[in-house]
MDAnalysis code that builds the backbone (N, CA, C; Angstrom):
import MDAnalysis as mda
import numpy as np

u = mda.Universe.empty(693, n_residues=231, atom_resindex=np.repeat(np.arange(231), 3), trajectory=True)
u.add_TopologyAttr("name", ["N", "CA", "C"] * 231)
u.add_TopologyAttr("resid", np.arange(1, 232))
u.add_TopologyAttr("resname", ["MET", "LYS", "ILE", "ALA", "ILE", "CYS", "ASP", "ASP", "GLN", "ASN", "GLU", "ILE", "ARG", "GLU", "LEU", "LEU", "SER", "GLU", "ASN", "ILE", "SER", "ALA", "LEU", "PHE", "PRO", "GLU", "ASP", "THR", "ILE", "ALA", "LEU", "TYR", "GLU", "THR", "GLY", "GLU", "ALA", "LEU", "LEU", "ASP", "ALA", "ASP", "GLU", "GLU", "PRO", "ASP", "ILE", "LEU", "LEU", "LEU", "ASP", "ILE", "LYS", "LEU", "PRO", "GLY", "VAL", "SER", "GLY", "MET", "ASP", "ILE", "ALA", "LYS", "ARG", "ILE", "ARG", "MET", "CYS", "ASN", "LYS", "LYS", "MET", "ILE", "ILE", "ILE", "PHE", "ILE", "THR", "GLY", "GLU", "GLU", "GLN", "TYR", "VAL", "TYR", "ASP", "SER", "PHE", "ASP", "VAL", "GLY", "ALA", "PHE", "HIS", "PHE", "LEU", "VAL", "LYS", "PRO", "PHE", "SER", "MET", "ASP", "LYS", "LEU", "LYS", "ALA", "VAL", "LEU", "MET", "ARG", "ALA", "LYS", "ALA", "GLN", "CYS", "ALA", "ASP", "SER", "ASP", "GLU", "ALA", "VAL", "LYS", "LYS", "HIS", "TYR", "THR", "ILE", "ILE", "ASN", "SER", "GLY", "GLY", "PHE", "HIS", "VAL", "ARG", "LEU", "CYS", "LEU", "ASP", "ASP", "VAL", "ILE", "TYR", "ALA", "GLU", "VAL", "PHE", "ASN", "SER", "LYS", "VAL", "LEU", "VAL", "HIS", "THR", "ILE", "ASP", "GLU", "ASP", "ILE", "ALA", "TYR", "TYR", "GLY", "ASN", "LEU", "THR", "ASP", "LEU", "GLU", "LYS", "ILE", "ALA", "GLY", "ALA", "GLY", "PHE", "PHE", "ARG", "THR", "HIS", "ARG", "ALA", "PHE", "LEU", "VAL", "ASN", "MET", "LYS", "HIS", "VAL", "VAL", "LYS", "TYR", "ASP", "ALA", "ALA", "ASN", "VAL", "TYR", "PHE", "GLU", "LYS", "GLY", "SER", "ALA", "ILE", "MET", "SER", "LYS", "LYS", "ASN", "TYR", "PRO", "LEU", "PHE", "VAL", "LYS", "ALA", "LEU", "MET", "ARG", "PHE", "ASN", "SER", "GLU", "SER"])
u.atoms.positions = np.array([
    [2.342, 4.795, 15.073],
    [1.347, 5.373, 14.171],
    [0.945, 6.748, 14.691],
    [0.691, 7.686, 13.786],
    [0.327, 9.043, 14.184],
    [-1.149, 9.296, 13.892],
    [-1.852, 9.751, 14.942],
    [-3.272, 10.073, 14.832],
    [-3.441, 11.565, 15.089],
    [-4.173, 12.244, 14.205],
    [-4.432, 13.679, 14.378],
    [-5.905, 13.906, 14.651],
    [-6.183, 14.899, 15.490],
    [-7.552, 15.307, 15.789],
    [-7.678, 16.770, 15.418],
    [-8.597, 17.072, 14.530],
    [-8.809, 18.459, 14.102],
    [-10.247, 18.845, 14.415],
    [-10.423, 19.648, 15.464],
    [-11.754, 20.072, 15.913],
    [-11.587, 21.429, 16.589],
    [-12.504, 22.350, 16.332],
    [-12.360, 23.688, 16.889],
    [-12.778, 23.770, 18.348],
    [-13.415, 22.729, 18.868],
    [-13.827, 22.722, 20.269],
    [-12.744, 22.060, 21.123],
    [-12.179, 22.844, 22.034],
    [-11.076, 22.354, 22.853],
    [-11.477, 21.143, 23.688],
    [-12.692, 21.159, 24.240],
    [-13.118, 20.055, 25.085],
    [-13.236, 18.748, 24.294],
    [-13.640, 18.864, 23.029],
    [-13.736, 17.668, 22.176],
    [-12.343, 17.136, 21.869],
    [-11.431, 18.039, 21.527],
    [-10.055, 17.619, 21.249],
    [-9.434, 16.905, 22.442],
    [-9.605, 17.495, 23.617],
    [-9.001, 16.917, 24.815],
    [-9.639, 15.583, 25.180],
    [-10.956, 15.501, 25.047],
    [-11.657, 14.252, 25.368],
    [-11.213, 13.129, 24.445],
    [-11.152, 13.422, 23.156],
    [-10.722, 12.405, 22.198],
    [-9.275, 12.016, 22.436],
    [-8.451, 13.013, 22.694],
    [-7.029, 12.747, 22.914],
    [-6.813, 11.846, 24.125],
    [-7.510, 12.145, 25.222],
    [-7.363, 11.346, 26.437],
    [-7.796, 9.902, 26.209],
    [-8.919, 9.731, 25.535],
    [-9.432, 8.385, 25.310],
    [-8.565, 7.588, 24.344],
    [-8.101, 8.242, 23.291],
    [-7.252, 7.543, 22.321],
    [-5.910, 7.188, 22.945],
    [-5.379, 8.079, 23.763],
    [-4.116, 7.790, 24.445],
    [-4.249, 6.594, 25.373],
    [-5.409, 6.483, 26.026],
    [-5.644, 5.344, 26.919],
    [-5.811, 4.052, 26.133],
    [-6.452, 4.150, 24.973],
    [-6.682, 2.960, 24.157],
    [-5.429, 2.508, 23.426],
    [-4.660, 3.480, 22.914],
    [-3.491, 3.167, 22.085],
    [-2.296, 3.995, 22.572],
    [-1.740, 3.637, 23.718],
    [-0.644, 4.449, 24.300],
    [0.610, 4.504, 23.447],
    [0.756, 3.559, 22.498],
    [1.956, 3.550, 21.661],
    [1.890, 4.560, 20.518],
    [0.717, 5.118, 20.259],
    [0.546, 6.035, 19.134],
    [0.833, 7.484, 19.524],
    [1.228, 8.272, 18.529],
    [1.454, 9.709, 18.714],
    [0.183, 10.453, 18.324],
    [-0.218, 11.420, 19.144],
    [-1.455, 12.161, 18.874],
    [-1.128, 13.644, 18.702],
    [-1.648, 14.216, 17.625],
    [-1.465, 15.645, 17.352],
    [-2.834, 16.318, 17.344],
    [-2.912, 17.517, 17.911],
    [-4.181, 18.235, 18.022],
    [-4.132, 19.530, 17.203],
    [-5.223, 19.796, 16.483],
    [-5.308, 21.005, 15.654],
    [-6.679, 21.638, 15.839],
    [-6.672, 22.958, 15.949],
    [-7.921, 23.705, 16.138],
    [-8.551, 24.075, 14.809],
    [-7.737, 24.234, 13.769],
    [-8.246, 24.623, 12.449],
    [-7.655, 23.723, 11.368],
    [-8.337, 23.710, 10.238],
    [-7.831, 22.934, 9.108],
    [-6.545, 23.508, 8.553],
    [-6.426, 24.838, 8.600],
    [-5.213, 25.476, 8.104],
    [-3.991, 25.047, 8.918],
    [-4.166, 24.943, 10.239],
    [-3.058, 24.497, 11.091],
    [-2.670, 23.063, 10.762],
    [-3.652, 22.244, 10.477],
    [-3.390, 20.859, 10.087],
    [-2.582, 20.806, 8.797],
    [-2.975, 21.593, 7.810],
    [-2.285, 21.581, 6.518],
    [-0.872, 22.138, 6.623],
    [-0.658, 23.037, 7.588],
    [0.662, 23.651, 7.754],
    [1.624, 22.787, 8.580],
    [1.131, 21.708, 9.150],
    [1.966, 20.860, 10.006],
    [3.089, 20.218, 9.204],
    [4.215, 19.983, 9.865],
    [5.384, 19.404, 9.197],
    [5.188, 17.939, 8.844],
    [4.395, 17.227, 9.627],
    [4.232, 15.787, 9.426],
    [2.756, 15.447, 9.274],
    [2.434, 14.597, 8.300],
    [1.051, 14.183, 8.083],
    [0.718, 12.969, 8.943],
    [-0.522, 12.889, 9.438],
    [-0.908, 11.738, 10.251],
    [-1.255, 10.525, 9.380],
    [-1.252, 9.369, 9.997],
    [-1.738, 8.163, 9.316],
    [-3.263, 8.123, 9.351],
    [-3.816, 8.562, 10.489],
    [-5.263, 8.580, 10.688],
    [-5.661, 9.986, 11.136],
    [-6.710, 10.514, 10.525],
    [-7.166, 11.873, 10.849],
    [-8.625, 11.841, 11.276],
    [-8.889, 12.334, 12.493],
    [-10.256, 12.571, 12.961],
    [-10.557, 14.038, 12.669],
    [-11.475, 14.282, 11.749],
    [-11.671, 15.626, 11.200],
    [-13.105, 16.103, 11.371],
    [-13.267, 17.199, 12.106],
    [-14.578, 17.822, 12.238],
    [-14.944, 18.483, 10.907],
    [-16.200, 18.398, 10.531],
    [-16.612, 18.988, 9.255],
    [-16.837, 20.491, 9.388],
    [-17.476, 20.923, 10.475],
    [-17.782, 22.352, 10.650],
    [-16.650, 23.020, 11.419],
    [-15.693, 23.544, 10.680],
    [-14.543, 24.233, 11.254],
    [-14.616, 25.720, 10.912],
    [-14.036, 26.570, 11.732],
    [-13.974, 27.998, 11.370],
    [-13.056, 28.188, 10.171],
    [-13.418, 29.096, 9.292],
    [-12.603, 29.301, 8.086],
    [-12.910, 28.228, 7.058],
    [-11.900, 27.488, 6.665],
    [-12.069, 26.433, 5.664],
    [-12.730, 25.223, 6.320],
    [-13.784, 24.706, 5.706],
    [-14.515, 23.588, 6.295],
    [-13.693, 22.302, 6.260],
    [-14.075, 21.372, 7.114],
    [-13.387, 20.085, 7.141],
    [-13.486, 19.344, 5.832],
    [-14.620, 19.471, 5.147],
    [-14.790, 18.799, 3.858],
    [-13.806, 19.356, 2.831],
    [-13.627, 20.683, 2.821],
    [-12.672, 21.285, 1.898],
    [-11.231, 20.923, 2.268],
    [-10.969, 20.809, 3.561],
    [-9.636, 20.377, 4.009],
    [-9.362, 18.972, 3.499],
    [-10.359, 18.105, 3.608],
    [-10.202, 16.720, 3.133],
    [-9.934, 16.689, 1.634],
    [-10.597, 17.546, 0.880],
    [-10.375, 17.600, -0.569],
    [-8.943, 18.020, -0.885],
    [-8.427, 18.979, -0.117],
    [-7.036, 19.418, -0.334],
    [-6.062, 18.289, 0.008],
    [-6.358, 17.585, 1.073],
    [-5.488, 16.461, 1.457],
    [-5.457, 15.410, 0.357],
    [-6.609, 15.108, -0.199],
    [-6.697, 14.049, -1.210],
    [-5.973, 14.405, -2.509],
    [-5.716, 15.680, -2.719],
    [-4.990, 16.081, -3.921],
    [-3.561, 15.554, -3.917],
    [-2.995, 15.331, -2.731],
    [-1.601, 14.882, -2.653],
    [-1.412, 13.663, -1.758],
    [-2.440, 13.235, -1.085],
    [-2.325, 12.075, -0.198],
    [-3.578, 11.220, -0.325],
    [-3.455, 10.115, -1.051],
    [-4.586, 9.202, -1.232],
    [-4.661, 8.165, -0.118],
    [-3.577, 8.043, 0.635],
    [-3.448, 6.953, 1.600],
    [-3.991, 7.290, 2.988],
    [-3.946, 8.569, 3.389],
    [-4.358, 8.943, 4.741],
    [-5.792, 8.491, 5.022],
    [-6.008, 7.924, 6.194],
    [-7.350, 7.505, 6.595],
    [-8.041, 8.689, 7.264],
    [-9.163, 9.098, 6.671],
    [-9.917, 10.244, 7.174],
    [-11.215, 9.753, 7.800],
    [-11.426, 10.117, 9.070],
    [-12.659, 9.790, 9.779],
    [-13.330, 11.104, 10.145],
    [-14.484, 11.361, 9.538],
    [-15.188, 12.614, 9.841],
    [-15.920, 12.499, 11.165],
    [-15.913, 13.580, 11.938],
    [-16.707, 13.674, 13.154],
    [-17.567, 14.931, 13.045],
    [-18.852, 14.785, 13.272],
    [-19.767, 15.911, 13.088],
    [-21.042, 15.673, 13.870],
    [-21.794, 16.735, 14.089],
    [-23.084, 16.622, 14.754],
    [-24.231, 16.573, 13.771],
    [-23.932, 16.625, 12.476],
    [-24.986, 16.684, 11.463],
    [-24.801, 15.573, 10.429],
    [-25.824, 14.733, 10.302],
    [-25.731, 13.551, 9.455],
    [-25.817, 13.867, 7.965],
    [-26.303, 15.041, 7.581],
    [-26.551, 15.301, 6.162],
    [-25.280, 15.334, 5.324],
    [-24.113, 15.397, 5.980],
    [-22.858, 15.447, 5.234],
    [-22.313, 14.062, 4.885],
    [-22.991, 13.025, 5.329],
    [-22.437, 11.686, 5.172],
    [-22.179, 11.334, 3.711],
    [-23.089, 11.744, 2.812],
    [-22.904, 11.388, 1.407],
    [-21.750, 12.154, 0.766],
    [-21.523, 13.389, 1.228],
    [-20.394, 14.164, 0.718],
    [-19.061, 13.520, 1.101],
    [-19.068, 12.802, 2.216],
    [-17.818, 12.191, 2.685],
    [-17.312, 11.117, 1.726],
    [-18.222, 10.513, 0.957],
    [-17.802, 9.489, 0.000],
    [-16.903, 10.078, -1.088],
    [-17.113, 11.354, -1.406],
    [-16.363, 11.991, -2.495],
    [-14.882, 12.139, -2.178],
    [-14.534, 12.130, -0.903],
    [-13.123, 12.276, -0.528],
    [-12.568, 10.975, 0.052],
    [-13.281, 9.889, -0.172],
    [-12.788, 8.587, 0.274],
    [-12.664, 8.484, 1.778],
    [-13.654, 9.016, 2.512],
    [-13.611, 8.934, 3.975],
    [-13.734, 7.479, 4.420],
    [-13.012, 7.143, 5.472],
    [-13.040, 5.787, 6.003],
    [-14.305, 5.555, 6.826],
    [-14.718, 6.564, 7.581],
    [-15.913, 6.425, 8.420],
    [-16.468, 7.810, 8.731],
    [-17.696, 7.817, 9.255],
    [-18.410, 9.055, 9.547],
    [-19.021, 8.899, 10.936],
    [-18.425, 9.553, 11.936],
    [-18.914, 9.458, 13.315],
    [-19.802, 10.662, 13.633],
    [-21.020, 10.386, 14.065],
    [-21.961, 11.461, 14.390],
    [-21.942, 11.687, 15.899],
    [-21.679, 12.934, 16.296],
    [-21.680, 13.292, 17.712],
    [-23.119, 13.270, 18.258],
    [-23.300, 12.837, 19.506],
    [-22.283, 12.228, 20.384],
    [-22.134, 10.739, 20.063],
    [-20.921, 10.246, 20.124],
    [-20.687, 8.823, 19.895],
    [-19.949, 8.246, 21.108],
    [-20.121, 6.963, 21.308],
    [-19.507, 6.321, 22.464],
    [-18.027, 6.060, 22.208],
    [-17.286, 5.911, 23.286],
    [-15.867, 5.581, 23.148],
    [-15.689, 4.160, 22.627],
    [-16.659, 3.297, 22.890],
    [-16.602, 1.942, 22.321],
    [-16.701, 2.004, 20.799],
    [-17.555, 2.885, 20.312],
    [-17.689, 3.056, 18.867],
    [-16.405, 3.629, 18.286],
    [-15.841, 4.621, 18.953],
    [-14.578, 5.205, 18.492],
    [-13.484, 4.152, 18.461],
    [-13.400, 3.344, 19.500],
    [-12.379, 2.295, 19.555],
    [-12.532, 1.325, 18.400],
    [-13.768, 0.899, 18.131],
    [-14.012, -0.068, 17.055],
    [-13.587, 0.503, 15.706],
    [-13.919, 1.770, 15.460],
    [-13.570, 2.409, 14.187],
    [-12.054, 2.556, 14.057],
    [-11.407, 2.981, 15.145],
    [-9.955, 3.160, 15.098],
    [-9.220, 1.828, 14.957],
    [-9.744, 0.783, 15.559],
    [-9.127, -0.539, 15.417],
    [-9.134, -0.969, 13.955],
    [-10.249, -0.737, 13.277],
    [-10.331, -1.098, 11.857],
    [-9.438, -0.197, 11.010],
    [-9.379, 1.075, 11.385],
    [-8.527, 2.015, 10.642],
    [-7.060, 1.633, 10.782],
    [-6.648, 1.275, 11.993],
    [-5.265, 0.881, 12.229],
    [-4.930, -0.405, 11.482],
    [-5.887, -1.323, 11.415],
    [-5.667, -2.570, 10.679],
    [-5.473, -2.286, 9.200],
    [-6.255, -1.340, 8.665],
    [-6.106, -0.989, 7.248],
    [-4.756, -0.319, 7.005],
    [-4.311, 0.512, 7.937],
    [-2.988, 1.143, 7.814],
    [-1.896, 0.082, 7.769],
    [-2.010, -0.904, 8.648],
    [-1.006, -1.967, 8.705],
    [-0.978, -2.755, 7.408],
    [-2.172, -3.053, 6.866],
    [-2.249, -3.786, 5.596],
    [-1.636, -2.972, 4.477],
    [-1.904, -1.658, 4.493],
    [-1.359, -0.781, 3.453],
    [0.151, -0.709, 3.533],
    [0.682, -0.608, 4.759],
    [2.139, -0.545, 4.929],
    [2.793, -1.829, 4.465],
    [2.145, -2.950, 4.736],
    [2.705, -4.240, 4.337],
    [2.720, -4.355, 2.818],
    [1.681, -3.788, 2.194],
    [1.574, -3.892, 0.740],
    [2.665, -3.126, 0.016],
    [3.132, -2.014, 0.617],
    [4.128, -1.210, -0.078],
    [5.560, -1.634, 0.228],
    [5.740, -2.589, 1.137],
    [7.084, -3.072, 1.418],
    [7.636, -3.795, 0.207],
    [8.895, -3.551, -0.097],
    [9.525, -4.228, -1.215],
    [10.533, -5.244, -0.709],
    [10.760, -6.257, -1.523],
    [11.643, -7.334, -1.129],
    [12.916, -7.299, -1.969],
    [14.046, -7.492, -1.307],
    [15.338, -7.369, -1.954],
    [16.180, -8.627, -1.733],
    [17.128, -8.822, -2.628],
    [18.168, -9.820, -2.436],
    [19.462, -9.227, -2.978],
    [20.572, -9.825, -2.629],
    [21.877, -9.338, -3.085],
    [22.450, -10.321, -4.110],
    [22.876, -9.793, -5.247],
    [23.542, -10.606, -6.259],
    [24.899, -9.973, -6.573],
    [25.815, -10.770, -7.110],
    [27.141, -10.278, -7.502],
    [27.184, -10.131, -9.015],
    [27.325, -8.912, -9.472],
    [27.316, -8.639, -10.908],
    [28.423, -7.647, -11.251],
    [29.281, -8.042, -12.181],
    [30.346, -7.148, -12.636],
    [31.294, -6.723, -11.550],
    [31.524, -7.586, -10.572],
    [32.432, -7.250, -9.484],
    [31.807, -6.429, -8.382],
    [30.496, -6.189, -8.464],
    [29.793, -5.402, -7.451],
    [28.718, -6.246, -6.771],
    [28.460, -5.916, -5.508],
    [27.306, -6.468, -4.805],
    [26.112, -5.572, -5.145],
    [25.136, -6.143, -5.832],
    [23.994, -5.361, -6.319],
    [22.754, -5.705, -5.498],
    [22.104, -4.699, -4.976],
    [20.850, -4.880, -4.234],
    [19.704, -4.928, -5.250],
    [19.159, -6.107, -5.445],
    [18.133, -6.331, -6.465],
    [16.747, -6.316, -5.825],
    [15.882, -5.419, -6.302],
    [14.501, -5.369, -5.828],
    [13.687, -6.408, -6.598],
    [13.240, -7.445, -5.908],
    [12.525, -8.535, -6.567],
    [11.178, -8.079, -7.115],
    [10.550, -7.085, -6.483],
    [9.270, -6.586, -6.974],
    [9.411, -5.938, -8.351],
    [10.604, -5.416, -8.640],
    [10.836, -4.746, -9.920],
    [11.313, -5.694, -11.018],
    [11.534, -6.954, -10.657],
    [11.941, -7.941, -11.661],
    [10.734, -8.312, -12.517],
    [10.881, -8.199, -13.829],
    [9.816, -8.600, -14.746],
    [9.931, -10.087, -15.045],
    [11.122, -10.499, -15.460],
    [11.405, -11.924, -15.623],
    [12.916, -12.119, -15.637],
    [13.327, -13.357, -15.467],
    [14.750, -13.707, -15.515],
    [14.909, -14.902, -16.429],
    [16.061, -14.977, -17.069],
    [16.316, -16.082, -17.995],
    [17.771, -16.518, -17.912],
    [18.012, -17.740, -18.325],
    [19.376, -18.242, -18.447],
    [19.896, -17.838, -19.816],
    [21.052, -17.139, -19.817],
    [21.591, -16.627, -21.087],
    [23.118, -16.650, -21.027],
    [23.739, -17.401, -21.938],
    [25.204, -17.494, -21.995],
    [25.815, -17.874, -20.643],
    [25.270, -18.915, -20.051],
    [25.764, -19.454, -18.769],
    [25.591, -18.491, -17.603],
    [24.802, -17.446, -17.786],
    [24.510, -16.496, -16.717],
    [22.996, -16.404, -16.502],
    [22.624, -15.832, -15.380],
    [21.227, -15.467, -15.170],
    [21.084, -14.000, -15.570],
    [20.189, -13.734, -16.514],
    [19.939, -12.373, -16.974],
    [18.597, -11.923, -16.408],
    [18.660, -10.929, -15.531],
    [17.451, -10.436, -14.867],
    [16.976, -9.166, -15.565],
    [15.730, -9.193, -16.010],
    [15.130, -8.024, -16.665],
    [14.244, -7.318, -15.642],
    [14.641, -6.102, -15.265],
    [13.851, -5.333, -14.315],
    [13.138, -4.193, -15.051],
    [12.382, -3.431, -14.312],
    [11.658, -2.304, -14.899],
    [12.615, -1.295, -15.524],
    [13.778, -1.103, -14.881],
    [14.702, -0.053, -15.319],
    [15.933, -0.541, -16.074],
    [16.344, -1.798, -15.846],
    [17.601, -2.243, -16.438],
    [17.659, -3.766, -16.515],
    [18.666, -4.262, -17.214],
    [18.948, -5.692, -17.284],
    [20.259, -5.951, -16.533],
    [20.249, -6.972, -15.683],
    [21.418, -7.284, -14.858],
    [21.796, -8.745, -15.064],
    [23.053, -8.995, -15.433],
    [23.546, -10.362, -15.634],
    [24.475, -10.743, -14.493],
    [24.357, -11.993, -14.040],
    [25.260, -12.464, -12.988],
    [25.405, -13.977, -13.093],
    [26.495, -14.477, -12.552],
    [26.706, -15.917, -12.506],
    [25.917, -16.471, -11.320],
    [24.996, -17.338, -11.637],
    [24.151, -17.889, -10.582],
    [23.273, -18.999, -11.113],
    [22.297, -19.363, -10.299],
    [21.406, -20.469, -10.610],
    [19.969, -19.975, -10.591],
    [19.224, -20.231, -11.646],
    [17.847, -19.753, -11.728],
    [16.974, -20.402, -10.652],
    [17.286, -21.621, -10.299],
    [16.530, -22.305, -9.242],
    [16.711, -21.605, -7.903],
    [17.928, -21.151, -7.639],
    [18.172, -20.412, -6.395],
    [17.383, -19.108, -6.367],
    [17.348, -18.415, -7.501],
    [16.582, -17.171, -7.577],
    [15.093, -17.452, -7.402],
    [14.625, -18.549, -7.953],
    [13.220, -18.930, -7.823],
    [12.843, -19.124, -6.352],
    [13.712, -19.769, -5.586],
    [13.441, -20.004, -4.170],
    [13.399, -18.696, -3.392],
    [14.287, -17.785, -3.735],
    [14.341, -16.499, -3.040],
    [13.144, -15.625, -3.413],
    [12.769, -15.667, -4.700],
    [11.710, -14.785, -5.213],
    [10.360, -15.090, -4.577],
    [10.043, -16.361, -4.370],
    [8.809, -16.706, -3.678],
    [7.606, -16.949, -4.570],
    [6.411, -16.931, -3.940],
    [5.184, -17.396, -4.585],
    [4.711, -16.516, -5.735],
    [5.131, -15.270, -5.796],
    [4.683, -14.395, -6.877],
    [5.375, -14.648, -8.194],
    [6.322, -15.580, -8.213],
    [7.065, -15.910, -9.431],
    [6.724, -17.327, -9.883],
    [6.879, -17.572, -11.189],
    [6.576, -18.901, -11.729],
    [7.612, -19.290, -12.768],
    [8.025, -20.530, -12.719],
    [8.997, -21.073, -13.678],
    [8.232, -21.593, -14.891],
    [8.129, -20.773, -15.919],
    [7.377, -21.165, -17.117],
    [8.148, -22.151, -17.990],
    [9.451, -22.169, -17.819],
    [10.359, -22.991, -18.646],
    [11.626, -23.165, -17.825],
    [12.387, -24.199, -18.093],
    [13.601, -24.411, -17.306],
    [14.551, -23.222, -17.378],
    [14.421, -22.412, -18.449],
    [15.321, -21.270, -18.627],
    [14.653, -19.924, -18.333],
    [13.394, -19.935, -17.837],
    [12.683, -18.675, -17.605],
    [11.921, -18.688, -16.276],
    [12.044, -17.582, -15.548],
    [11.310, -17.353, -14.306],
    [10.600, -16.016, -14.441],
    [9.276, -15.998, -14.264],
    [8.513, -14.770, -14.519],
    [7.843, -14.264, -13.243],
    [7.727, -12.947, -13.161],
    [7.013, -12.284, -12.077],
    [5.568, -12.093, -12.536],
    [4.635, -12.784, -11.872],
    [3.257, -12.810, -12.354],
    [2.559, -11.452, -12.302],
    [3.039, -10.547, -11.472],
    [2.373, -9.238, -11.415],
    [2.667, -8.391, -12.651],
    [3.683, -8.793, -13.436],
    [4.016, -8.035, -14.642],
    [3.483, -8.691, -15.925],
    [2.752, -9.790, -15.785],
    [2.222, -10.479, -16.963],
    [1.134, -9.631, -17.612],
    [1.257, -9.412, -18.919],
    [0.257, -8.661, -19.677],
    [-0.678, -9.612, -20.418],
    [-0.115, -10.615, -21.066],
    [-0.914, -11.616, -21.764],
    [-0.067, -12.883, -21.929],
    [-0.719, -13.961, -22.303],
    [0.008, -15.230, -22.451],
    [-0.773, -16.172, -23.362],
    [-0.064, -17.158, -23.872],
    [-0.696, -18.263, -24.582],
    [0.088, -19.523, -24.226],
    [-0.154, -20.587, -24.939],
    [0.476, -21.857, -24.594],
    [1.967, -21.895, -24.923],
    [2.452, -20.874, -25.638],
    [3.854, -20.876, -26.049],
    [4.695, -19.782, -25.403],
    [4.047, -18.670, -25.014],
    [4.806, -17.522, -24.501],
    [4.030, -16.746, -23.437],
    [4.789, -16.027, -22.635],
    [4.223, -15.062, -21.691],
    [4.766, -13.692, -22.100],
    [3.878, -12.706, -22.169],
    [4.273, -11.390, -22.660],
    [4.161, -10.338, -21.549],
    [5.105, -9.397, -21.578],
    [5.144, -8.309, -20.610],
    [5.178, -6.983, -21.369],
    [5.124, -5.897, -20.632],
    [5.286, -4.589, -21.274],
    [6.661, -4.515, -21.932],
    [7.612, -5.214, -21.342],
    [8.966, -5.239, -21.877],
    [9.424, -6.690, -21.972],
    [9.427, -7.240, -23.185],
    [9.948, -8.580, -23.392],
    [8.919, -9.690, -23.275],
    [9.387, -10.924, -23.416],
    [8.527, -12.106, -23.335],
    [9.355, -13.287, -22.848],
    [8.664, -14.307, -22.360],
    [9.317, -15.517, -21.863],
    [8.687, -16.734, -22.517],
    [9.460, -17.780, -22.660],
    [8.977, -19.017, -23.267],
    [8.154, -19.804, -22.249],
    [7.078, -20.436, -22.739],
    [6.237, -21.287, -21.911],
    [6.395, -22.734, -22.362],
    [6.725, -23.624, -21.461],
    [6.788, -25.039, -21.822],
    [5.382, -25.629, -21.777],
    [5.115, -26.597, -22.627],
    [3.773, -27.185, -22.710],
    [3.346, -27.810, -21.397],
    [4.271, -28.497, -20.722],
    [3.885, -29.174, -19.480],
    [3.602, -28.186, -18.349],
    [4.199, -26.994, -18.413],
    [4.001, -26.004, -17.350],
    [2.804, -25.089, -17.585],
    [2.274, -25.102, -18.793],
    [1.201, -24.172, -19.143],
    [-0.026, -24.292, -18.231],
    [-0.613, -25.502, -18.050],
    [-1.791, -25.575, -17.179],
    [-1.495, -25.190, -15.734],
    [-0.292, -25.490, -15.261],
    [0.090, -25.103, -13.898],
    [0.221, -23.583, -13.784],
    [0.756, -22.975, -14.846],
    [0.901, -21.514, -14.861],
    [-0.465, -20.833, -14.819],
    [-1.418, -21.327, -15.609],
    [-2.758, -20.727, -15.636],
    [-3.390, -20.765, -14.250],
    [-3.291, -21.894, -13.569],
    [-3.853, -22.018, -12.222],
    [-3.138, -21.086, -11.241],
    [-1.804, -21.032, -11.343],
    [-1.043, -20.170, -10.448],
    [-1.358, -18.708, -10.669],
    [-1.534, -18.301, -11.928],
    [-1.846, -16.901, -12.229],
    [-3.236, -16.536, -11.742],
    [-4.199, -17.448, -11.903],
    [-5.550, -17.197, -11.409],
    [-5.554, -17.037, -9.890],
    [-4.784, -17.876, -9.216],
    [-4.690, -17.786, -7.765],
    [-4.016, -16.483, -7.349],
    [-2.969, -16.109, -8.057],
    [-2.231, -14.879, -7.777],
    [-3.165, -13.665, -7.946],
    [-3.930, -13.645, -9.026],
    [-4.831, -12.520, -9.293],
    [-5.918, -12.412, -8.242],
    [-6.413, -13.540, -7.780],
    [-7.487, -13.529, -6.772],
    [-7.002, -13.061, -5.422],
    [-5.714, -13.242, -5.155],
    [-5.141, -12.863, -3.858],
    [-4.529, -11.479, -3.861],
    [-4.367, -10.888, -5.047],
    [-3.708, -9.584, -5.147],
    [-4.680, -8.448, -4.816],
])
C-alpha cells in the first residue's frame, strides 16, 4: 500500500514518515512539500495525509482537484486549526487530525484507513471461470453475467456485453457462480445484483427476463433480501 504525506514543514514530514515506517514497514511512503508536487507525481497514493495550509494552492483545493478524478483515495487532513473540519466533509475526507496529535492516534486512524482500503480492493475484484465456446476457451467474468438459461441443449449465458453459448450443465455453473446467483427455475440461473424487478412468474433485468417457478419464489425473495442487506 502507498501512503503519501504532503506538508510544507520538513520536520513534520520526516516525523510522520519515520513513525509510519516503523508502524507499517511493508508500505511505501512518498513525501511532498507542496500540493502541486503531489498532483504532478506519477503514481497516486492509496492513503494521503494532507496538510490544509500549504504554500500556493491550499490542501483543501488540492483535495477538491483529487476528487474530480479519484473518488477512492483516502484523504486524512492534518492541520493546526479546527475550523476547517466542516469543509473536509465536502471532499469526503476520511479523518481530520488536529496538530499536535499522538502517534497512537495516528496509528488508530491509519489502521482504520488501511482496513477500508482492503475492503475496497476486495469489492472491486472480479471472479472468472473458463468455458469452451465455439472451439475457444473463453474467460467468462461471472460478475458481468446477468442470467443464464438452458437453450437448445446448451447453456446460454447473457452478459452485460454479449451472449455466449456453450455445451455444459447449468448446475455446474451454479456451483461455480456462488451465493450471488439464484436458480429461479430448473432452466434459469440469475445474478441477483442485476435484478431490476420481479413477480411470482418472472425476474426482470435491464436486458431480458428469466422464468420464476412457483416453488422457488419464496426462497428467491428471502435470498434477494439477504443479498441486498449484505451488499
